BAZALUM-916065 format. One record per residue: residue in three letters; residue number from 0; z, y, x of N, C-alpha, C in turn. Coordinates in Angstrom, 3 decimals. Each point is the difference from the previous one (the first is absolute). Layout:
N
FILO     r     k        nzz        nyy        nxx       cazz       cayy       caxx        czz        cyy        cxx
FILO   ALA   NUM          Z          Y          X          Z          Y          X          Z          Y          X
...
END
This chain:
260
FILO     r     k        nzz        nyy        nxx       cazz       cayy       caxx        czz        cyy        cxx
FILO   UNK     0     -0.058     -1.392      1.156      0.479      1.384     -1.285     -0.291      1.362      0.930
FILO   UNK     1     -0.694      0.501      0.160     -0.490      1.635      1.180      1.295      0.861     -0.893
FILO   UNK     2      0.860      0.694      1.004      1.465      0.394     -0.876     -0.821      1.344      0.086
FILO   UNK     3      0.487      0.737     -1.448     -0.299      0.901     -0.292      1.071      1.579      0.544
FILO   UNK     4     -0.678      0.282      0.368      0.175      1.720      0.954      0.862      0.541     -1.109
FILO   UNK     5      1.043      0.356      0.603      0.834      1.025     -0.919     -0.735      1.716     -0.394
FILO   UNK     6      0.534      1.123     -0.553     -0.504      0.821     -0.904      1.230      0.618     -0.064
FILO   UNK     7     -0.038      1.211      0.192      0.379      1.272     -0.602     -0.395      0.946     -0.986
FILO   UNK     8      0.752      0.178     -0.843     -1.634      0.917     -1.393      1.037      1.316     -0.005
FILO   UNK     9     -1.001      1.184      0.314      1.141      0.811     -0.829     -0.274      0.218     -1.693
FILO   UNK    10      1.225     -0.044     -0.482     -1.259     -0.437     -1.886      0.017      1.267     -0.684
FILO   UNK    11      0.724      1.531      0.609      0.007      0.534     -0.797     -0.200      0.400     -1.461
FILO   UNK    12      0.475      1.336     -0.440     -0.001     -0.910     -1.376      0.060     -0.826     -1.240
FILO   UNK    13     -0.309     -0.211     -1.346     -0.336     -0.645      0.004     -1.658      0.051     -0.840
FILO   UNK    14     -0.054      1.311      0.087     -1.684      0.795     -0.558     -0.475     -0.315      1.334
FILO   UNK    15     -0.574     -0.552      0.470     -0.270     -0.752      1.105     -1.171     -1.191     -1.094
FILO   UNK    16      0.638     -0.124     -0.864     -1.159     -0.400     -0.746     -1.307      0.141     -1.055
FILO   UNK    17      0.298      1.810      0.634     -0.698      0.291     -1.241     -0.552      1.095      0.952
FILO   UNK    18      0.964      0.803      1.129     -1.050      1.104      0.412     -0.865     -0.623      0.826
FILO   UNK    19     -0.665      1.578      1.241     -1.221     -0.417      0.638      0.382     -0.513      1.244
FILO   UNK    20      1.644     -0.222      0.153     -0.031     -0.507      1.427     -0.814     -1.201      0.130
FILO   UNK    21     -0.292     -0.112      1.408     -0.343     -1.142      0.420      0.751     -1.142      0.058
FILO   UNK    22      0.888     -0.085      0.459      1.176     -1.224      0.195     -0.254     -0.972     -0.732
FILO   UNK    23     -0.159     -0.027     -1.307      0.519     -0.878     -0.825     -1.942     -0.920      0.482
FILO   UNK    24     -0.441      0.811     -0.125     -1.461     -1.207      0.842      0.160     -0.783      1.202
FILO   UNK    25      0.178      1.219      0.953      0.082     -0.812      1.305      1.244     -1.429     -0.594
FILO   UNK    26      0.830      0.423     -0.234      0.979     -2.158     -0.573     -0.656     -0.555     -0.743
FILO   UNK    27     -1.379      0.830     -0.379     -0.303     -1.033     -1.260     -1.245     -0.725      0.822
FILO   UNK    28     -0.845      0.517      1.322     -0.797     -0.335      0.328      1.211     -0.554      1.440
FILO   UNK    29      0.567     -0.233      0.568      0.327     -1.046      0.837      0.378     -1.010     -0.328
FILO   UNK    30      0.578     -0.094     -1.436      0.790     -0.713     -0.552     -1.553     -1.395     -0.541
FILO   UNK    31     -0.791      0.773      0.434     -0.831     -1.072     -0.950     -1.582     -0.985      0.994
FILO   UNK    32      0.300      0.948      1.303      0.062     -0.787      1.452      0.800     -0.890      0.667
FILO   UNK    33      1.522     -0.065     -0.836      0.842     -1.266      1.161     -0.171     -0.837     -0.715
FILO   UNK    34      0.668     -1.088      0.908      0.032     -1.383     -0.478      1.304      0.222     -1.120
FILO   UNK    35     -0.344     -1.679     -1.344      1.193      1.394     -1.075      1.276     -0.990      0.648
FILO   UNK    36      0.897      1.064     -0.699      1.805      0.021      0.028      0.294     -0.923     -0.567
FILO   UNK    37      0.777     -1.016      0.626      0.684     -1.691     -1.055      0.784      0.574     -0.531
FILO   UNK    38      0.747      1.229      0.479      1.160      1.071     -0.821      0.088      1.410      1.017
FILO   UNK    39      0.959      1.431     -0.795     -0.050      0.742      0.433      1.109      0.450      0.002
FILO   UNK    40      0.888      0.319      0.741      0.889      0.655      0.543      0.528      1.029     -0.113
FILO   UNK    41      0.902      1.535     -0.670     -0.326      1.152     -0.048      1.066      0.434      1.074
FILO   UNK    42      0.127      0.817      0.482      1.450      0.687     -0.504     -0.801      1.520      0.076
FILO   UNK    43      0.684      0.626     -1.037     -0.328      1.745     -0.186      0.930      0.485     -0.658
FILO   UNK    44     -0.076      1.339      0.299      0.864      1.328      0.382      0.566      0.016     -1.041
FILO   UNK    45     -0.446     -0.407     -1.091      0.842      0.037     -1.281      0.820     -0.990     -0.897
FILO   UNK    46      0.401     -1.207      0.990      0.753     -0.883     -0.638      1.190     -0.083      1.308
FILO   UNK    47      1.338      0.792     -0.185      0.361      0.390      0.631      1.693     -1.218      0.735
FILO   UNK    48      0.851     -0.323      0.581      0.917     -0.539     -0.505      1.012     -0.102      1.561
FILO   UNK    49      1.551     -0.077      0.016      0.362      0.454      1.210      0.550     -1.525      0.635
FILO   UNK    50     -0.457     -1.029     -0.234     -0.539     -1.180      1.098     -1.528     -0.954     -0.927
FILO   UNK    51     -0.286      0.148      0.537     -0.996     -1.395      0.321     -0.544     -0.281     -0.953
FILO   UNK    52     -1.209     -0.413     -1.812     -0.022     -0.438     -0.557     -1.295     -0.554     -0.234
FILO   UNK    53     -0.046     -1.121     -0.441     -1.447     -1.133      0.132     -0.193      0.562     -1.004
FILO   UNK    54     -0.944      0.519     -1.207     -0.330     -0.211     -1.079     -0.500     -1.265     -0.861
FILO   UNK    55      0.168     -0.359     -1.155     -1.213     -0.909     -0.512     -0.207      0.520     -1.155
FILO   UNK    56     -0.854     -1.071     -1.183      0.069      0.641     -1.043     -1.301     -1.293     -0.583
FILO   UNK    57      0.855     -0.301     -1.438     -0.728     -1.456     -0.377     -1.475      0.649     -0.658
FILO   UNK    58     -0.276      1.287     -0.542     -1.166      1.437      0.004      0.181      1.367      0.254
FILO   UNK    59      0.088      0.687      0.974      0.136      1.201      0.378     -0.626      0.963     -0.747
FILO   UNK    60     -0.120      1.019     -0.861      0.112      0.745     -0.506     -0.246      1.493      0.726
FILO   UNK    61     -0.809      1.167     -0.488     -0.200      1.180      0.986      1.469      0.785     -0.454
FILO   UNK    62      0.673      0.659      0.561      0.429      1.366      0.162     -0.562      1.094     -0.063
FILO   UNK    63      0.235      0.375     -0.727     -0.194      1.768      0.037      1.164      0.670      0.182
FILO   UNK    64      0.277     -0.338      1.217      0.602      1.553      0.757     -0.084      0.958      0.181
FILO   UNK    65     -0.277      1.027     -0.778     -0.602      1.546     -0.246     -0.295      0.574     -0.890
FILO   UNK    66     -0.061      1.506      0.303     -0.084      0.510     -1.427     -1.330      0.981     -0.158
FILO   UNK    67     -0.067      0.405     -0.298     -1.476      1.173     -0.427     -0.740      0.078      0.597
FILO   UNK    68     -0.966     -1.803      0.054     -1.402     -0.333     -0.007     -0.498      0.086     -0.917
FILO   UNK    69     -1.737     -0.601      0.092     -0.582      0.200     -1.365      0.585     -0.793     -0.795
FILO   UNK    70     -1.029      0.004     -0.922      0.908     -1.938     -1.412     -0.289     -1.006      0.284
FILO   UNK    71     -1.366      0.260      1.144     -1.180     -0.474     -0.127      1.321     -2.014      1.459
FILO   UNK    72      0.725      0.793      0.518      0.424     -1.019      1.209      1.543     -0.726     -0.978
FILO   UNK    73      0.530      0.824     -0.692      0.540     -0.909     -1.114     -0.096     -0.738     -0.603
FILO   UNK    74     -0.989     -0.330     -0.168     -0.296     -1.197     -0.494     -1.013     -1.166      0.278
FILO   UNK    75      0.002      0.223      1.778     -0.282     -1.140      1.174      1.498     -0.392     -0.040
FILO   UNK    76     -0.663     -2.111      0.600      1.375     -0.362      0.355     -0.907     -1.168      0.778
FILO   UNK    77      0.834     -0.684      1.197     -0.543     -1.334      0.654      0.545     -0.591     -0.166
FILO   UNK    78      0.002     -1.274     -1.170      1.131     -1.460     -0.368     -0.411     -0.925      1.369
FILO   UNK    79      0.678      0.386      0.743     -0.401     -0.791      1.380      1.040     -1.441     -0.080
FILO   UNK    80     -0.813     -1.066      0.942      0.421     -1.426     -0.006      1.052     -0.057      0.485
FILO   UNK    81      1.114     -0.696      0.324      0.806      0.608      1.712      0.568     -1.639      0.607
FILO   UNK    82      0.637     -0.697      0.848      0.079     -1.545      0.204      2.219      0.315      0.369
FILO   UNK    83      0.251     -0.825     -0.556      1.057      0.161      0.240      0.583     -0.710      1.367
FILO   UNK    84     -0.249     -1.370      0.165     -0.538     -0.493      0.710     -0.408      0.813      1.588
FILO   UNK    85     -0.645      0.457      0.430     -0.340      2.008      0.832      1.163      0.291     -0.275
FILO   UNK    86      0.642      0.297     -0.488      0.986      1.297     -0.131      1.154     -0.771      0.854
FILO   UNK    87      0.393     -1.495     -0.419      1.442     -0.830      0.482     -1.068      0.552      2.006
FILO   UNK    88     -1.155     -1.043     -0.511     -0.170      0.034      1.982      0.103      1.464      0.716
FILO   UNK    89     -0.255      1.204     -0.782      0.406      1.487      0.730      0.741      0.310      0.190
FILO   UNK    90      1.170     -0.806     -0.849      1.216      0.801      0.268      0.689     -1.463      1.058
FILO   UNK    91     -0.330     -1.020      0.155      0.171     -1.291      0.832     -0.419      0.915      1.613
FILO   UNK    92     -1.012      0.417     -0.203     -0.541      0.606      1.523      0.686      0.519      0.374
FILO   UNK    93      0.297      1.279     -0.641      1.438      0.665     -0.031      0.680     -0.666      0.670
FILO   UNK    94      0.712     -0.632     -0.954      1.318     -0.562      0.577      0.133     -0.337      1.442
FILO   UNK    95     -1.184     -0.811      0.130     -0.167     -0.291      1.417      0.495      1.109      1.148
FILO   UNK    96     -0.524      0.817     -0.424     -0.547      1.164      1.170      1.380      0.874     -0.197
FILO   UNK    97      1.057     -0.336     -1.264      1.275     -0.032      0.784     -0.216      2.265     -1.416
FILO   UNK    98     -0.534     -0.637     -1.074     -0.093      1.322     -0.691      0.653     -1.058     -1.730
FILO   UNK    99      0.859      0.321     -0.207      0.181     -0.075     -0.972     -0.250      0.340     -1.474
FILO   UNK   100     -0.675     -0.334     -1.356     -1.433      0.388     -0.266      1.287     -0.546     -1.758
FILO   UNK   101     -0.754      0.915     -0.805      0.149     -0.457     -1.176     -1.353     -1.024     -1.120
FILO   UNK   102      0.254      0.124     -0.604     -1.579     -0.975     -0.661      0.737      0.438     -1.840
FILO   UNK   103     -1.410      0.292      0.123      0.086      1.304     -1.724     -0.813     -0.217     -0.782
FILO   UNK   104      0.346     -0.989     -0.985     -1.138      0.346     -1.491      0.070      1.260     -0.044
FILO   UNK   105     -1.212      1.081     -0.451      0.021      0.988     -0.997     -1.291     -0.324     -0.453
FILO   UNK   106     -0.281      1.400     -0.319     -1.366      0.359     -0.877     -0.953      0.985      0.118
FILO   UNK   107      0.811      0.606      0.841     -0.963      0.539     -0.228     -1.215      1.020      1.404
FILO   UNK   108     -0.889      0.443      0.391     -0.211      0.021      1.569     -0.305      1.856     -0.728
FILO   UNK   109      0.817      1.019      1.286     -0.187      1.696      0.127     -1.537     -0.246      0.191
FILO   UNK   110      0.028      0.952     -0.405     -1.723      1.324      0.282     -0.589     -0.399      1.628
FILO   UNK   111      1.198      0.038      1.244     -0.839     -0.157      1.552      0.307     -1.746     -0.644
FILO   UNK   112     -0.824     -0.766     -0.437     -0.109     -1.381      0.713     -1.323     -0.669     -1.631
FILO   UNK   113     -0.273      0.379     -0.902     -0.348     -0.221     -0.792     -1.110      0.979      0.149
FILO   UNK   114      0.051      1.433      0.278     -1.561      0.621     -0.106     -0.756     -0.047      1.038
FILO   UNK   115      0.626     -0.724      1.046     -1.166      0.035      1.138     -0.565     -1.879     -0.201
FILO   UNK   116      0.554     -1.220     -0.631      0.423     -0.881     -0.148     -1.269      0.128     -1.410
FILO   UNK   117      0.275      0.824     -0.831     -0.976     -0.237     -1.167     -1.421      0.803      0.640
FILO   UNK   118     -0.403      0.634      1.018     -1.098      0.173      0.347     -0.651     -1.495      0.662
FILO   UNK   119      0.650     -0.897      1.379      0.143     -0.405      1.149     -0.393     -1.093     -0.967
FILO   UNK   120      0.710     -0.932     -0.668     -0.052     -0.764     -1.445      0.463     -0.116     -1.435
FILO   UNK   121     -1.377      0.342     -0.109      0.421      0.513     -1.414      0.262     -1.064     -0.541
FILO   UNK   122     -0.584     -1.535     -0.057     -0.052     -0.689     -1.094      2.345     -0.645     -0.040
FILO   UNK   123      0.575      0.883      0.426      1.114     -0.645      0.663      0.014     -1.577     -0.216
FILO   UNK   124     -0.678     -0.981      0.571      0.400     -1.802      0.511      0.570      0.417      0.893
FILO   UNK   125     -0.077      0.851      0.644      0.746     -0.577      1.446      1.188      0.284     -0.412
FILO   UNK   126      1.257     -1.159      0.834      1.552      0.100     -0.283      0.605      1.052      1.062
FILO   UNK   127      1.144      0.528     -0.726      0.233      1.551      1.049      1.126      0.030      0.060
FILO   UNK   128      0.935     -0.195      1.401      1.407      1.064      0.476      0.356      0.775     -0.378
FILO   UNK   129      1.232      0.543      0.415      0.177      1.552      0.427      1.142     -0.531      0.855
FILO   UNK   130      0.136      1.441      0.280      1.308     -0.433      1.303     -0.019      1.725     -0.232
FILO   UNK   131      1.818      0.356      0.031      0.237      1.236     -0.161     -0.431      0.633      1.020
FILO   UNK   132      0.284      1.559     -0.263      0.654      0.907      1.126      1.103      0.302     -0.155
FILO   UNK   133      0.327     -0.217      1.533      1.383      0.525      0.682     -0.076      1.392      0.572
FILO   UNK   134      0.496      1.180     -1.447      0.189      1.523      0.230      1.370      0.139      1.439
FILO   UNK   135      0.526     -0.908     -0.508      1.940      0.580      1.171     -0.656     -0.665      1.442
FILO   UNK   136     -1.072     -0.891      0.160     -0.428     -0.693      1.641     -1.199      0.821     -0.031
FILO   UNK   137     -0.012     -0.327      1.754     -1.627      0.744      0.566     -0.749     -0.434      0.056
FILO   UNK   138     -0.990     -0.051      1.329     -1.284      0.058      0.034      0.374     -1.465      0.439
FILO   UNK   139      0.974     -0.205      1.125     -0.270     -1.148      1.013      0.256     -1.441     -1.010
FILO   UNK   140      1.544      0.673     -0.778      0.520     -0.874     -1.650     -1.088     -0.968     -0.289
FILO   UNK   141     -1.676      0.899     -0.817     -1.553     -0.308     -0.490     -0.256     -0.910      0.798
FILO   UNK   142     -0.037      0.980      1.015     -1.449     -1.110      1.211      0.517     -0.948      0.536
FILO   UNK   143      1.589     -0.734     -0.335      1.151     -1.461      0.929     -0.235     -0.737     -2.071
FILO   UNK   144     -0.291      1.146     -0.686     -0.730     -1.348     -1.723     -1.319     -0.590      0.674
FILO   UNK   145     -0.918      1.447     -0.074     -1.123     -0.590      0.314     -0.497     -1.137      0.639
FILO   UNK   146      0.789      0.373      1.610     -0.203     -1.680      0.358      0.516     -1.009      0.318
FILO   UNK   147      1.003     -0.105     -1.061      0.863     -0.860     -0.447     -0.698     -1.143     -1.411
FILO   UNK   148     -1.121      1.163     -0.273     -1.520     -1.054     -1.367     -0.699     -0.115      0.843
FILO   UNK   149     -0.583      0.776      1.189     -1.085     -0.099      0.905     -0.931     -1.640     -0.545
FILO   UNK   150      1.226     -0.718      0.716     -1.153     -1.275     -0.488     -1.033     -0.280     -1.017
FILO   UNK   151      0.777      0.537     -1.421     -0.527      0.025     -1.640     -2.047     -0.077      0.417
FILO   UNK   152     -0.348      1.123      0.863     -1.295      0.552      0.215     -1.050     -1.425      0.529
FILO   UNK   153      1.095     -0.550      1.067     -1.144     -1.538     -0.405      0.354     -0.708     -0.793
FILO   UNK   154      0.842     -0.428     -0.906     -0.472     -0.726     -1.291     -0.581      0.578     -1.591
FILO   UNK   155     -0.890      1.187      0.347     -0.835      0.925     -0.897      0.772      1.053     -1.102
FILO   UNK   156      1.586      0.130      0.577      0.442      1.067     -0.586     -0.269      1.732      0.430
FILO   UNK   157     -0.562      0.741     -0.684     -0.202      1.494      0.778      0.990      0.215     -1.136
FILO   UNK   158      0.149      1.158      1.656      1.694      0.371     -0.153     -0.495      1.724      0.317
FILO   UNK   159      1.030      0.665     -0.465     -0.828      1.740     -0.851      0.967      0.250      0.166
FILO   UNK   160      0.375      1.212      0.766      1.007      1.408     -0.390     -0.767      1.139     -0.285
FILO   UNK   161      0.721      0.300     -1.624     -1.109      1.182     -1.009      1.497      1.057      0.400
FILO   UNK   162     -0.918      0.930      0.451      1.058      1.476     -0.262     -1.086      1.130      0.626
FILO   UNK   163      0.624      0.780      0.656     -1.016      0.983      0.469      0.470      0.488      1.175
FILO   UNK   164     -1.289      0.379      0.890     -0.027      0.181      1.453      0.933      2.175      0.034
FILO   UNK   165      0.300     -0.006     -1.092      0.156      1.605     -0.362      0.667      0.305     -1.200
FILO   UNK   166      1.193     -0.010     -0.650      0.233      0.441     -0.854      1.210      0.992     -0.216
FILO   UNK   167     -0.300      0.712     -0.670      0.384      1.562      0.501     -0.251      0.560     -1.641
FILO   UNK   168     -0.032     -0.681     -1.107     -0.196      0.663     -1.373      0.645      1.798     -0.067
FILO   UNK   169      0.629      0.444      0.432      0.109      2.005     -0.448     -0.685      0.506      0.911
FILO   UNK   170     -1.413     -0.739      0.412     -0.440      0.711      0.889     -1.886     -0.431     -0.874
FILO   UNK   171     -0.212     -0.593     -0.490     -0.663     -0.152     -1.380     -0.622      1.821     -0.230
FILO   UNK   172     -1.408     -0.710      0.173     -0.957      0.810      0.530     -1.175     -0.755     -0.846
FILO   UNK   173     -0.946      1.489     -0.619     -1.600     -0.040     -1.383     -0.290     -1.953      0.760
FILO   UNK   174     -0.791     -0.042     -0.798     -0.485     -1.340      0.119     -1.766      0.128      1.718
FILO   UNK   175      0.131      1.542     -0.718     -1.552      0.009      0.748      1.146      1.645      1.133
FILO   UNK   176      0.888     -0.143      0.672      0.799      0.748      0.582     -0.372     -1.290      1.668
FILO   UNK   177      0.218      1.034      0.589     -0.171     -0.392      1.938      1.015     -0.373      0.288
FILO   UNK   178     -0.105     -0.935      0.764      0.659     -0.163      1.163      1.312      0.438      0.414
FILO   UNK   179      1.447     -0.257     -0.143      0.445      0.850      0.490      0.694     -0.269      1.731
FILO   UNK   180     -0.095      0.372      0.938      0.051     -0.071      1.314      0.887     -1.020      0.473
FILO   UNK   181      1.203      0.402     -0.622      0.460     -1.433      0.087      0.020     -1.394     -0.581
FILO   UNK   182      0.024     -0.208     -0.721     -0.087     -0.818     -0.736     -1.543     -0.260      1.156
FILO   UNK   183     -0.817      0.402     -0.014     -0.983     -1.134      0.732      0.266      0.106      1.340
FILO   UNK   184      0.749      1.166      1.363      1.013     -1.283      0.918      1.029     -0.939     -0.084
FILO   UNK   185      0.142     -0.173     -1.251      0.800     -1.349      0.393     -1.231     -1.120     -0.723
FILO   UNK   186     -0.451      0.206     -0.338     -1.498     -1.471     -0.100     -0.558     -0.605      0.738
FILO   UNK   187     -0.631      2.247      0.720     -0.180     -0.341      0.738      0.866     -1.312      1.513
FILO   UNK   188      1.204      0.090     -0.099      1.129     -1.376      1.061     -0.201     -0.320     -0.060
FILO   UNK   189      0.148     -0.461     -1.288     -0.141     -1.475     -0.562     -0.380     -0.677      0.311
FILO   UNK   190     -1.353      0.538     -0.394     -1.542     -0.283      0.256     -0.569     -0.258      1.656
FILO   UNK   191      0.884      0.669      0.168     -0.012     -0.535      2.277      0.531     -0.761      0.042
FILO   UNK   192      0.841     -0.609      0.117      1.720     -1.032     -0.033     -0.648     -1.294     -0.507
FILO   UNK   193     -0.831      0.101     -1.356     -0.019     -1.011     -0.598     -1.356     -0.579      0.450
FILO   UNK   194     -0.747      0.486      0.621     -1.592     -0.331      0.941      0.584     -0.400      1.376
FILO   UNK   195      0.711      0.532      0.797      0.528      0.260      1.176      0.788     -2.001      0.053
FILO   UNK   196      1.122      0.197     -1.289      0.717     -0.784     -0.350      1.737     -0.012      0.757
FILO   UNK   197      0.019      0.847      0.086      1.294      0.634      0.750      0.889      0.417     -1.826
FILO   UNK   198      0.426     -1.717      0.375      1.006     -0.635     -1.103      1.653      1.176      0.571
FILO   UNK   199      0.099     -0.038      0.827      1.288      0.666      0.176      0.261      1.860     -0.136
FILO   UNK   200     -1.149      0.568      0.060     -0.196      1.360     -0.434     -0.475     -0.149     -1.535
FILO   UNK   201     -0.164     -0.868     -0.731     -0.061      0.687     -0.886      1.861     -0.259     -0.556
FILO   UNK   202      0.550     -1.227      0.398      0.909     -0.296     -0.079      1.055      1.155     -0.256
FILO   UNK   203      0.103      0.695      1.077      0.106      1.148      0.533     -0.115      1.526     -1.029
FILO   UNK   204     -0.611     -0.013     -1.191     -0.654      0.843     -0.532      0.584      1.626     -0.546
FILO   UNK   205      1.229      0.070     -0.258      0.794      0.346     -0.289     -0.067      0.963      1.460
FILO   UNK   206      0.286     -0.311      0.694      0.433      0.693      1.440     -1.418      0.306      1.003
FILO   UNK   207     -0.874     -0.673     -0.636     -1.531      0.018      1.421     -1.484      0.793     -0.866
FILO   UNK   208      0.244     -0.323     -1.330     -1.345      0.632     -0.747     -0.050      0.793     -0.575
FILO   UNK   209     -0.545      1.504     -0.063      0.406      1.486     -0.079     -0.090      0.170     -1.632
FILO   UNK   210      1.219      1.186     -0.770      0.121      0.607     -0.764      0.529     -2.049     -0.646
FILO   UNK   211      0.329     -0.119      0.069      0.218     -2.016     -0.127      1.090      0.213     -1.423
FILO   UNK   212      0.853      1.070      0.306      0.561      0.519     -1.984     -0.851      0.676     -0.582
FILO   UNK   213     -0.084      0.914     -0.204     -1.342      0.592     -0.258     -1.140     -1.122     -0.898
FILO   UNK   214     -0.079     -1.420      0.714     -0.911     -0.326     -1.220      0.816     -1.128     -0.362
FILO   UNK   215      1.260     -0.090      0.494      0.474     -1.009     -0.507      1.730      0.057     -0.263
FILO   UNK   216      0.173      0.652     -0.924      1.515      0.765     -0.322      0.681     -1.345     -0.215
FILO   UNK   217     -0.211     -1.162     -0.447      0.323     -1.220     -0.193     -0.884     -1.016      0.517
FILO   UNK   218      0.660     -0.390      0.396     -1.165     -1.413      0.724     -0.177     -1.232     -0.901
FILO   UNK   219      0.095      0.090     -1.388      0.268     -1.824     -0.408     -2.332      0.211     -0.354
FILO   UNK   220     -0.697      0.805      0.453     -1.637      0.337     -0.041     -0.165     -1.025      1.111
FILO   UNK   221      0.713      0.205      1.101     -0.983     -0.373      1.810      0.320     -1.262     -0.539
FILO   UNK   222      1.254     -0.583      0.021      1.137     -0.793     -0.061     -1.278     -1.270     -0.263
FILO   UNK   223     -0.872      0.283     -0.698     -0.529     -1.515      0.009     -1.123     -0.486      1.042
FILO   UNK   224     -0.757      1.335      0.447     -0.783     -0.414      1.151      0.811      0.108      1.569
FILO   UNK   225      1.335     -0.745     -0.120      0.938     -0.989      0.897     -0.779     -0.661     -0.412
FILO   UNK   226      0.733     -0.735     -0.464      0.089     -1.233     -0.804     -2.071     -0.743      0.522
FILO   UNK   227     -0.395      0.638     -0.906     -1.541     -0.386      0.730     -0.033     -0.262      1.471
FILO   UNK   228      0.171      0.501      0.406     -0.114      0.393      1.317      1.280     -1.306      1.082
FILO   UNK   229      0.852     -0.174     -0.579      0.496     -0.526      1.001     -0.815     -1.797     -0.975
FILO   UNK   230     -0.532      0.260     -0.313     -0.417     -1.340     -1.170     -1.120     -0.667      0.956
FILO   UNK   231     -0.669      1.322      0.487     -1.420     -0.262      0.467     -0.114     -1.057      1.517
FILO   UNK   232      0.938      0.302      0.281      0.472     -1.105      1.242     -0.514      0.128      1.378
FILO   UNK   233     -0.563      1.927     -0.448     -0.272      0.819      1.440     -1.036     -0.157      0.029
FILO   UNK   234     -1.229      0.462     -0.869     -0.722      0.247     -0.301     -0.430      1.480     -0.374
FILO   UNK   235     -0.815      0.778      0.818     -0.066      0.849     -0.454     -0.844      0.884     -1.179
FILO   UNK   236      0.414      1.016     -1.028     -0.810      0.189     -0.875     -1.012      0.632      0.352
FILO   UNK   237     -0.843     -0.362     -1.128     -1.246      1.244     -0.441     -0.059      0.269     -0.919
FILO   UNK   238     -0.394      1.758     -0.208     -0.618      0.238     -1.162     -0.739      0.046     -0.668
FILO   UNK   239      0.397     -0.290     -1.326     -0.976     -0.818     -1.004     -0.435      1.606     -1.109
FILO   UNK   240      0.713      0.995     -0.077     -0.027      0.935     -0.284      0.881      1.105      0.430
FILO   UNK   241     -0.003      1.261      0.049      0.915      1.619      0.381     -0.222      0.598     -0.678
FILO   UNK   242      0.512      1.044     -0.507      0.190      1.022     -0.549      0.780      0.865     -0.495
FILO   UNK   243      0.193      1.344     -0.713      1.432      0.362     -0.306      0.031      0.536     -1.583
FILO   UNK   244      0.176      0.302     -0.638     -0.640     -0.018     -1.521      1.492      0.980     -1.010
FILO   UNK   245     -0.814      1.195     -0.475      1.859      0.713     -0.808      0.142      0.843      1.088
FILO   UNK   246     -0.398      0.290      1.652      0.400      0.714      0.758      1.111     -1.203      0.705
FILO   UNK   247      0.714     -0.255     -0.171      0.871     -0.798      0.920      0.018     -2.206     -0.409
FILO   UNK   248     -0.846      0.395     -0.941     -0.180     -2.492     -0.681     -0.210     -0.519      1.640
FILO   UNK   249     -0.168     -0.319      0.626     -0.885     -1.020      0.923      0.366     -0.868     -0.506
FILO   UNK   250     -1.782     -0.484     -0.396     -0.521     -1.249     -0.375     -0.585     -0.864      0.565
FILO   UNK   251      1.136     -0.233      1.616     -0.792     -0.926      0.787      0.532     -1.497     -0.474
FILO   UNK   252     -0.963     -1.035      0.764     -0.261     -1.227     -0.401     -0.222     -0.501      1.249
FILO   UNK   253      1.083     -1.656      0.795     -0.730      0.565      0.870      0.502     -2.490     -0.251
FILO   UNK   254     -0.555     -0.016      0.964     -0.139     -1.750      0.299      0.086     -0.399      1.306
FILO   UNK   255      1.486     -1.292      0.419      0.508      0.229      0.776     -1.304     -1.228      0.573
FILO   UNK   256     -0.596     -0.083      0.968     -1.347     -1.625      0.290     -0.423      0.487      1.296
FILO   UNK   257      0.207      0.804      0.646     -0.398      0.797      1.921      0.846     -0.338      0.752
FILO   UNK   258     -0.774     -1.000      0.842      1.080     -0.687      1.167      0.285      0.650      0.629
FILO   UNK   259      1.536     -0.020      1.087      1.151      1.251      0.361     -1.489     -0.215      1.046
END
């Protein structure tokens, strides 16, 4: 079985499904060119917990965890299948790495998960497992979670971190507003380190990246990047898409498939 390279997706707002953003088409085109996953393990910035939680559901439903968007978005659903046995295997792999994780039967996928999955695998017939983001833990903890689960890629499991390279909602502009210089500088710094495979610099992003706190007043949208990076087994990043929308929303997507 061909190993599936981990992904990091900047999921944007749910209106990415209906606005002029090219991001959703990039996700769709990438999925169409890759082997079909046996299952998907996704960490979303909108699914938060104090301790690691592995989630599964007899039948997922889309959670409309947003407000003020066009009515048509609230009619969308993603009733994906799941796999309790695989969720248990994820829990066991984490335990073997010294990480105690809870197994939880859940009902819904937040928009950080179902929005990109709806575009990539619209039939919802690939089992989806979730892993919570831990906002009280830092980049290295999420990197270690990814490392503990990296072996799943060789078993046909697609590992996805879904968040955002920049996430400062206080700085949003009009849809056609030019990129904030501080957002562009941060995105460029991240891109260079991903392409170079400089994991240590990325893990020290708060000290080394330009305008770190301007771009991330809180960490939760960047933490799934480190999960995907840890799962990459040392592979460098390759850009699938780069772009900044609404002045400060970086929609960059990365796949980790380049030899170190």
